[in-house]
N, CA, C and O atoms as a CHARMM CRD file, in Angstrom:
* protein
*
  252
    1    1 UNK  N    134.89700  54.36000 217.82900 PROA 1      0.00000
    2    1 UNK  CA   135.12700  53.67500 216.57900 PROA 1      0.00000
    3    1 UNK  C    133.78400  53.25700 215.99800 PROA 1      0.00000
    4    1 UNK  O    132.92500  52.73300 216.70700 PROA 1      0.00000
    5    2 UNK  N    133.61300  53.49100 214.70800 PROA 2      0.00000
    6    2 UNK  CA   132.39200  53.02500 214.05900 PROA 2      0.00000
    7    2 UNK  C    132.61500  51.61300 213.54900 PROA 2      0.00000
    8    2 UNK  O    133.73400  51.23100 213.20700 PROA 2      0.00000
    9    3 UNK  N    131.55700  50.85500 213.50300 PROA 3      0.00000
   10    3 UNK  CA   131.68800  49.46600 213.09600 PROA 3      0.00000
   11    3 UNK  C    131.15700  49.23100 211.69300 PROA 3      0.00000
   12    3 UNK  O    130.94200  48.08000 211.31500 PROA 3      0.00000
   13    4 UNK  N    130.94000  50.27200 210.91100 PROA 4      0.00000
   14    4 UNK  CA   130.39000  50.10100 209.58300 PROA 4      0.00000
   15    4 UNK  C    131.37900  49.47500 208.60900 PROA 4      0.00000
   16    4 UNK  O    130.96600  49.02000 207.54200 PROA 4      0.00000
   17    5 UNK  N    132.67000  49.43500 208.93600 PROA 5      0.00000
   18    5 UNK  CA   133.66400  48.83700 208.04200 PROA 5      0.00000
   19    5 UNK  C    134.31600  47.57800 208.62000 PROA 5      0.00000
   20    5 UNK  O    135.19500  46.99400 207.98700 PROA 5      0.00000
   21    6 UNK  N    133.90000  47.16100 209.80300 PROA 6      0.00000
   22    6 UNK  CA   134.47500  45.95500 210.39200 PROA 6      0.00000
   23    6 UNK  C    133.92500  44.71100 209.70300 PROA 6      0.00000
   24    6 UNK  O    132.75300  44.66100 209.33000 PROA 6      0.00000
   25    7 UNK  N    134.78500  43.70800 209.54000 PROA 7      0.00000
   26    7 UNK  CA   134.38800  42.44500 208.91700 PROA 7      0.00000
   27    7 UNK  C    134.47800  41.34200 209.97100 PROA 7      0.00000
   28    7 UNK  O    135.46800  41.23500 210.69400 PROA 7      0.00000
   29    8 UNK  N    133.44300  40.53900 210.04300 PROA 8      0.00000
   30    8 UNK  CA   133.37800  39.45300 211.01800 PROA 8      0.00000
   31    8 UNK  C    134.32200  38.32200 210.61200 PROA 8      0.00000
   32    8 UNK  O    134.36100  37.93400 209.44500 PROA 8      0.00000
   33    9 UNK  N    135.07500  37.79900 211.56200 PROA 9      0.00000
   34    9 UNK  CA   135.96500  36.68100 211.29500 PROA 9      0.00000
   35    9 UNK  C    135.20100  35.36700 211.20200 PROA 9      0.00000
   36    9 UNK  O    135.71100  34.38600 210.66000 PROA 9      0.00000
   37   10 UNK  N    133.98300  35.34500 211.72800 PROA 10     0.00000
   38   10 UNK  CA   133.18600  34.12300 211.72600 PROA 10     0.00000
   39   10 UNK  C    132.50500  33.88800 210.38000 PROA 10     0.00000
   40   10 UNK  O    132.55600  32.78200 209.84200 PROA 10     0.00000
   41   11 UNK  N    131.86500  34.92800 209.83400 PROA 11     0.00000
   42   11 UNK  CA   131.10100  34.74000 208.59700 PROA 11     0.00000
   43   11 UNK  C    131.63000  35.54800 207.42500 PROA 11     0.00000
   44   11 UNK  O    131.09700  35.43100 206.32200 PROA 11     0.00000
   45   12 UNK  N    132.66200  36.36600 207.62400 PROA 12     0.00000
   46   12 UNK  CA   133.29600  37.19500 206.59900 PROA 12     0.00000
   47   12 UNK  C    132.33700  38.21500 205.99100 PROA 12     0.00000
   48   12 UNK  O    132.52200  38.62600 204.84600 PROA 12     0.00000
   49   13 UNK  N    131.33500  38.61900 206.72800 PROA 13     0.00000
   50   13 UNK  CA   130.39300  39.66100 206.29000 PROA 13     0.00000
   51   13 UNK  C    130.61400  40.90700 207.14300 PROA 13     0.00000
   52   13 UNK  O    131.19800  40.81900 208.22300 PROA 13     0.00000
   53   14 UNK  N    130.15900  42.05200 206.67700 PROA 14     0.00000
   54   14 UNK  CA   130.26700  43.25200 207.51400 PROA 14     0.00000
   55   14 UNK  C    129.51300  43.08800 208.82900 PROA 14     0.00000
   56   14 UNK  O    128.40500  42.55200 208.85100 PROA 14     0.00000
   57   15 UNK  N    130.11000  43.54900 209.91700 PROA 15     0.00000
   58   15 UNK  CA   129.51800  43.38800 211.24600 PROA 15     0.00000
   59   15 UNK  C    128.18500  44.12200 211.34600 PROA 15     0.00000
   60   15 UNK  O    127.27200  43.65900 212.02900 PROA 15     0.00000
   61   16 UNK  N    128.06500  45.27300 210.66400 PROA 16     0.00000
   62   16 UNK  CA   126.83700  46.04500 210.78800 PROA 16     0.00000
   63   16 UNK  C    125.63400  45.34600 210.16700 PROA 16     0.00000
   64   16 UNK  O    124.50100  45.73300 210.45100 PROA 16     0.00000
   65   17 UNK  N    125.83700  44.33000 209.33200 PROA 17     0.00000
   66   17 UNK  CA   124.71600  43.56700 208.78600 PROA 17     0.00000
   67   17 UNK  C    124.16600  42.56700 209.79100 PROA 17     0.00000
   68   17 UNK  O    122.98800  42.21600 209.73300 PROA 17     0.00000
   69   18 UNK  N    125.00400  42.10400 210.71200 PROA 18     0.00000
   70   18 UNK  CA   124.54900  41.19100 211.76200 PROA 18     0.00000
   71   18 UNK  C    124.04600  39.85900 211.24300 PROA 18     0.00000
   72   18 UNK  O    122.98300  39.39800 211.65700 PROA 18     0.00000
   73   19 UNK  N    124.78700  39.23700 210.34800 PROA 19     0.00000
   74   19 UNK  CA   124.34200  37.98200 209.74300 PROA 19     0.00000
   75   19 UNK  C    124.42400  36.78700 210.67800 PROA 19     0.00000
   76   19 UNK  O    123.59700  35.87900 210.59700 PROA 19     0.00000
   77   20 UNK  N    125.40900  36.77900 211.56200 PROA 20     0.00000
   78   20 UNK  CA   125.57800  35.63300 212.45500 PROA 20     0.00000
   79   20 UNK  C    125.50700  36.09700 213.91500 PROA 20     0.00000
   80   20 UNK  O    125.54800  37.29800 214.18200 PROA 20     0.00000
   81   21 UNK  N    125.40200  35.16000 214.85700 PROA 21     0.00000
   82   21 UNK  CA   125.33900  35.55500 216.27800 PROA 21     0.00000
   83   21 UNK  C    126.57300  36.32000 216.74800 PROA 21     0.00000
   84   21 UNK  O    126.46900  37.18900 217.61300 PROA 21     0.00000
   85   22 UNK  N    127.73300  36.00600 216.19000 PROA 22     0.00000
   86   22 UNK  CA   128.95600  36.70400 216.58200 PROA 22     0.00000
   87   22 UNK  C    128.88300  38.17200 216.14900 PROA 22     0.00000
   88   22 UNK  O    129.25500  39.06600 216.90800 PROA 22     0.00000
   89   23 UNK  N    128.40100  38.41500 214.92400 PROA 23     0.00000
   90   23 UNK  CA   128.23300  39.79000 214.43100 PROA 23     0.00000
   91   23 UNK  C    127.27000  40.56100 215.32100 PROA 23     0.00000
   92   23 UNK  O    127.55100  41.69100 215.72200 PROA 23     0.00000
   93   24 UNK  N    126.14000  39.94800 215.62400 PROA 24     0.00000
   94   24 UNK  CA   125.13000  40.63300 216.43000 PROA 24     0.00000
   95   24 UNK  C    125.64700  40.94400 217.82300 PROA 24     0.00000
   96   24 UNK  O    125.36700  42.01200 218.36700 PROA 24     0.00000
   97   25 UNK  N    126.39900  40.02100 218.40300 PROA 25     0.00000
   98   25 UNK  CA   126.94700  40.24400 219.74700 PROA 25     0.00000
   99   25 UNK  C    127.97800  41.37200 219.73000 PROA 25     0.00000
  100   25 UNK  O    127.97800  42.22100 220.62200 PROA 25     0.00000
  101   26 UNK  N    128.85400  41.38800 218.72700 PROA 26     0.00000
  102   26 UNK  CA   129.86000  42.44200 218.64200 PROA 26     0.00000
  103   26 UNK  C    129.23200  43.79300 218.33900 PROA 26     0.00000
  104   26 UNK  O    129.67200  44.81400 218.86700 PROA 26     0.00000
  105   27 UNK  N    128.21000  43.80900 217.49600 PROA 27     0.00000
  106   27 UNK  CA   127.51800  45.05900 217.19400 PROA 27     0.00000
  107   27 UNK  C    126.87500  45.62800 218.46500 PROA 27     0.00000
  108   27 UNK  O    126.94100  46.83100 218.71700 PROA 27     0.00000
  109   28 UNK  N    126.26200  44.75900 219.25000 PROA 28     0.00000
  110   28 UNK  CA   125.63700  45.18700 220.50500 PROA 28     0.00000
  111   28 UNK  C    126.68800  45.69200 221.49700 PROA 28     0.00000
  112   28 UNK  O    126.47900  46.70800 222.16000 PROA 28     0.00000
  113   29 UNK  N    127.81200  44.98600 221.59900 PROA 29     0.00000
  114   29 UNK  CA   128.87800  45.39200 222.51700 PROA 29     0.00000
  115   29 UNK  C    129.45600  46.74300 222.12800 PROA 29     0.00000
  116   29 UNK  O    129.68900  47.58800 222.99200 PROA 29     0.00000
  117   30 UNK  N    129.69200  46.95800 220.83600 PROA 30     0.00000
  118   30 UNK  CA   130.25400  48.22500 220.39000 PROA 30     0.00000
  119   30 UNK  C    129.28900  49.38500 220.61800 PROA 30     0.00000
  120   30 UNK  O    129.71600  50.48600 220.96500 PROA 30     0.00000
  121   31 UNK  N    128.01100  49.15100 220.42700 PROA 31     0.00000
  122   31 UNK  CA   127.05100  50.23500 220.62400 PROA 31     0.00000
  123   31 UNK  C    126.88400  50.57300 222.10400 PROA 31     0.00000
  124   31 UNK  O    126.54500  51.70900 222.43500 PROA 31     0.00000
  125   32 UNK  N    127.11300  49.61700 222.99400 PROA 32     0.00000
  126   32 UNK  CA   127.03400  49.89200 224.42600 PROA 32     0.00000
  127   32 UNK  C    128.27300  50.61100 224.92900 PROA 32     0.00000
  128   32 UNK  O    128.17600  51.45000 225.82600 PROA 32     0.00000
  129   33 UNK  N    129.43800  50.29900 224.36900 PROA 33     0.00000
  130   33 UNK  CA   130.68100  50.91500 224.81800 PROA 33     0.00000
  131   33 UNK  C    130.77100  52.37800 224.42800 PROA 33     0.00000
  132   33 UNK  O    131.26700  53.19400 225.20500 PROA 33     0.00000
  133   34 UNK  N    130.30600  52.72100 223.24900 PROA 34     0.00000
  134   34 UNK  CA   130.47000  54.06100 222.72300 PROA 34     0.00000
  135   34 UNK  C    129.14000  54.55800 222.16300 PROA 34     0.00000
  136   34 UNK  O    128.64800  54.00600 221.17900 PROA 34     0.00000
  137   35 UNK  N    128.55000  55.58200 222.76500 PROA 35     0.00000
  138   35 UNK  CA   127.26300  56.06900 222.25900 PROA 35     0.00000
  139   35 UNK  C    127.35600  56.67600 220.86200 PROA 35     0.00000
  140   35 UNK  O    126.33900  56.77900 220.17500 PROA 35     0.00000
  141   36 UNK  N    128.54900  57.08100 220.42300 PROA 36     0.00000
  142   36 UNK  CA   128.72200  57.64300 219.09000 PROA 36     0.00000
  143   36 UNK  C    129.02400  56.57500 218.04000 PROA 36     0.00000
  144   36 UNK  O    129.24200  56.90700 216.87500 PROA 36     0.00000
  145   37 UNK  N    129.04100  55.30200 218.42900 PROA 37     0.00000
  146   37 UNK  CA   129.38600  54.23400 217.49700 PROA 37     0.00000
  147   37 UNK  C    128.37700  54.07500 216.38300 PROA 37     0.00000
  148   37 UNK  O    128.72900  53.61400 215.29600 PROA 37     0.00000
  149   38 UNK  N    127.13700  54.44200 216.62200 PROA 38     0.00000
  150   38 UNK  CA   126.11600  54.27000 215.59400 PROA 38     0.00000
  151   38 UNK  C    126.06800  55.44100 214.62200 PROA 38     0.00000
  152   38 UNK  O    125.38300  55.36200 213.60300 PROA 38     0.00000
  153   39 UNK  N    126.78000  56.52300 214.91400 PROA 39     0.00000
  154   39 UNK  CA   126.80700  57.65900 214.01000 PROA 39     0.00000
  155   39 UNK  C    127.84800  57.43200 212.92200 PROA 39     0.00000
  156   39 UNK  O    128.92800  56.90200 213.17900 PROA 39     0.00000
  157   40 UNK  N    127.51400  57.83300 211.72600 PROA 40     0.00000
  158   40 UNK  CA   128.49800  57.71000 210.65400 PROA 40     0.00000
  159   40 UNK  C    129.45900  58.89700 210.71400 PROA 40     0.00000
  160   40 UNK  O    129.16100  59.88300 211.38800 PROA 40     0.00000
  161   41 UNK  N    130.58000  58.83400 210.04100 PROA 41     0.00000
  162   41 UNK  CA   131.57800  59.90100 210.12100 PROA 41     0.00000
  163   41 UNK  C    131.04600  61.26600 209.67600 PROA 41     0.00000
  164   41 UNK  O    131.44800  62.28400 210.24000 PROA 41     0.00000
  165   42 UNK  N    130.16700  61.31500 208.69400 PROA 42     0.00000
  166   42 UNK  CA   129.62200  62.60000 208.23600 PROA 42     0.00000
  167   42 UNK  C    128.76900  63.25100 209.32500 PROA 42     0.00000
  168   42 UNK  O    128.78500  64.47200 209.47700 PROA 42     0.00000
  169   43 UNK  N    128.03200  62.44900 210.07800 PROA 43     0.00000
  170   43 UNK  CA   127.23000  62.99900 211.16800 PROA 43     0.00000
  171   43 UNK  C    128.13400  63.54600 212.26700 PROA 43     0.00000
  172   43 UNK  O    127.82400  64.57800 212.86200 PROA 43     0.00000
  173   44 UNK  N    129.23500  62.88000 212.54100 PROA 44     0.00000
  174   44 UNK  CA   130.18100  63.38100 213.54300 PROA 44     0.00000
  175   44 UNK  C    130.82000  64.68900 213.09400 PROA 44     0.00000
  176   44 UNK  O    131.01900  65.59000 213.90800 PROA 44     0.00000
  177   45 UNK  N    131.14400  64.80300 211.80400 PROA 45     0.00000
  178   45 UNK  CA   131.72000  66.03900 211.27500 PROA 45     0.00000
  179   45 UNK  C    130.70200  67.17100 211.37000 PROA 45     0.00000
  180   45 UNK  O    131.05400  68.29400 211.73300 PROA 45     0.00000
  181   46 UNK  N    129.44700  66.88500 211.04600 PROA 46     0.00000
  182   46 UNK  CA   128.39900  67.90600 211.14600 PROA 46     0.00000
  183   46 UNK  C    128.21100  68.35700 212.59400 PROA 46     0.00000
  184   46 UNK  O    128.04600  69.54800 212.85800 PROA 46     0.00000
  185   47 UNK  N    128.23400  67.42000 213.51800 PROA 47     0.00000
  186   47 UNK  CA   128.11600  67.76000 214.93700 PROA 47     0.00000
  187   47 UNK  C    129.28400  68.63200 215.38900 PROA 47     0.00000
  188   47 UNK  O    129.09000  69.59400 216.13300 PROA 47     0.00000
  189   48 UNK  N    130.47100  68.30500 214.95000 PROA 48     0.00000
  190   48 UNK  CA   131.64800  69.10400 215.28400 PROA 48     0.00000
  191   48 UNK  C    131.53700  70.51100 214.70100 PROA 48     0.00000
  192   48 UNK  O    131.89900  71.48100 215.36700 PROA 48     0.00000
  193   49 UNK  N    131.04800  70.63600 213.48400 PROA 49     0.00000
  194   49 UNK  CA   130.88400  71.94700 212.85400 PROA 49     0.00000
  195   49 UNK  C    129.87200  72.79400 213.62600 PROA 49     0.00000
  196   49 UNK  O    130.08400  73.99300 213.81100 PROA 49     0.00000
  197   50 UNK  N    128.79100  72.19100 214.07200 PROA 50     0.00000
  198   50 UNK  CA   127.78300  72.91700 214.85500 PROA 50     0.00000
  199   50 UNK  C    128.38300  73.38500 216.17700 PROA 50     0.00000
  200   50 UNK  O    128.14200  74.51700 216.59700 PROA 50     0.00000
  201   51 UNK  N    129.14800  72.54100 216.82700 PROA 51     0.00000
  202   51 UNK  CA   129.77600  72.93300 218.09000 PROA 51     0.00000
  203   51 UNK  C    130.77300  74.07300 217.89900 PROA 51     0.00000
  204   51 UNK  O    130.82900  74.98900 218.72000 PROA 51     0.00000
  205   52 UNK  N    131.54400  74.02900 216.84500 PROA 52     0.00000
  206   52 UNK  CA   132.50500  75.10300 216.57300 PROA 52     0.00000
  207   52 UNK  C    131.76600  76.40600 216.28800 PROA 52     0.00000
  208   52 UNK  O    132.17900  77.46600 216.75800 PROA 52     0.00000
  209   53 UNK  N    130.68600  76.33900 215.52700 PROA 53     0.00000
  210   53 UNK  CA   129.89900  77.54600 215.23400 PROA 53     0.00000
  211   53 UNK  C    129.29400  78.12300 216.51100 PROA 53     0.00000
  212   53 UNK  O    129.26200  79.34200 216.68200 PROA 53     0.00000
  213   54 UNK  N    128.81800  77.27000 217.40000 PROA 54     0.00000
  214   54 UNK  CA   128.23200  77.74100 218.65600 PROA 54     0.00000
  215   54 UNK  C    129.28200  78.42100 219.53000 PROA 54     0.00000
  216   54 UNK  O    129.00800  79.46000 220.12900 PROA 54     0.00000
  217   55 UNK  N    130.45700  77.85500 219.60600 PROA 55     0.00000
  218   55 UNK  CA   131.53200  78.46300 220.39700 PROA 55     0.00000
  219   55 UNK  C    131.95300  79.79300 219.78100 PROA 55     0.00000
  220   55 UNK  O    132.19300  80.75900 220.50400 PROA 55     0.00000
  221   56 UNK  N    132.04500  79.85400 218.46300 PROA 56     0.00000
  222   56 UNK  CA   132.40800  81.11300 217.80300 PROA 56     0.00000
  223   56 UNK  C    131.35100  82.18000 218.05500 PROA 56     0.00000
  224   56 UNK  O    131.68700  83.34200 218.28400 PROA 56     0.00000
  225   57 UNK  N    130.07900  81.79900 218.01500 PROA 57     0.00000
  226   57 UNK  CA   129.00600  82.75500 218.27400 PROA 57     0.00000
  227   57 UNK  C    129.06700  83.26900 219.70700 PROA 57     0.00000
  228   57 UNK  O    128.90200  84.46600 219.94300 PROA 57     0.00000
  229   58 UNK  N    129.30100  82.38600 220.65400 PROA 58     0.00000
  230   58 UNK  CA   129.42300  82.80400 222.05200 PROA 58     0.00000
  231   58 UNK  C    130.62600  83.71200 222.27300 PROA 58     0.00000
  232   58 UNK  O    130.54300  84.68200 223.02700 PROA 58     0.00000
  233   59 UNK  N    131.72300  83.40800 221.63100 PROA 59     0.00000
  234   59 UNK  CA   132.92200  84.23600 221.76400 PROA 59     0.00000
  235   59 UNK  C    132.69100  85.60900 221.15600 PROA 59     0.00000
  236   59 UNK  O    133.18000  86.60600 221.68700 PROA 59     0.00000
  237   60 UNK  N    131.96600  85.67900 220.07000 PROA 60     0.00000
  238   60 UNK  CA   131.69100  86.96200 219.42200 PROA 60     0.00000
  239   60 UNK  C    130.74400  87.81700 220.27400 PROA 60     0.00000
  240   60 UNK  O    130.88400  89.04000 220.31100 PROA 60     0.00000
  241   61 UNK  N    129.80800  87.20000 220.94100 PROA 61     0.00000
  242   61 UNK  CA   128.84900  87.94300 221.75500 PROA 61     0.00000
  243   61 UNK  C    129.48200  88.49000 223.03600 PROA 61     0.00000
  244   61 UNK  O    129.08600  89.55400 223.51300 PROA 61     0.00000
  245   62 UNK  N    130.44700  87.78300 223.58900 PROA 62     0.00000
  246   62 UNK  CA   131.06400  88.22500 224.84400 PROA 62     0.00000
  247   62 UNK  C    132.14200  89.29000 224.60800 PROA 62     0.00000
  248   62 UNK  O    132.50600  90.01600 225.53200 PROA 62     0.00000
  249   63 UNK  N    132.64000  89.38200 223.40000 PROA 63     0.00000
  250   63 UNK  CA   133.73100  90.33700 223.11300 PROA 63     0.00000
  251   63 UNK  C    133.21800  91.71900 222.81300 PROA 63     0.00000
  252   63 UNK  O    134.00700  92.62800 222.55400 PROA 63     0.00000
């Protein structure tokens, strides 16, 4: 899960801005739990497209 759209219940600001200690702690916890948490959705889509292209290339070479 990305945290770019989460809103802090303590300060009502986006968590990714890290305005209060609660935001900073949650941002740190989320980044430790999931290494892909810091990537935005477009970067994940691009990574998926590259992986699909690589698999297609390998399948074409073996056939």
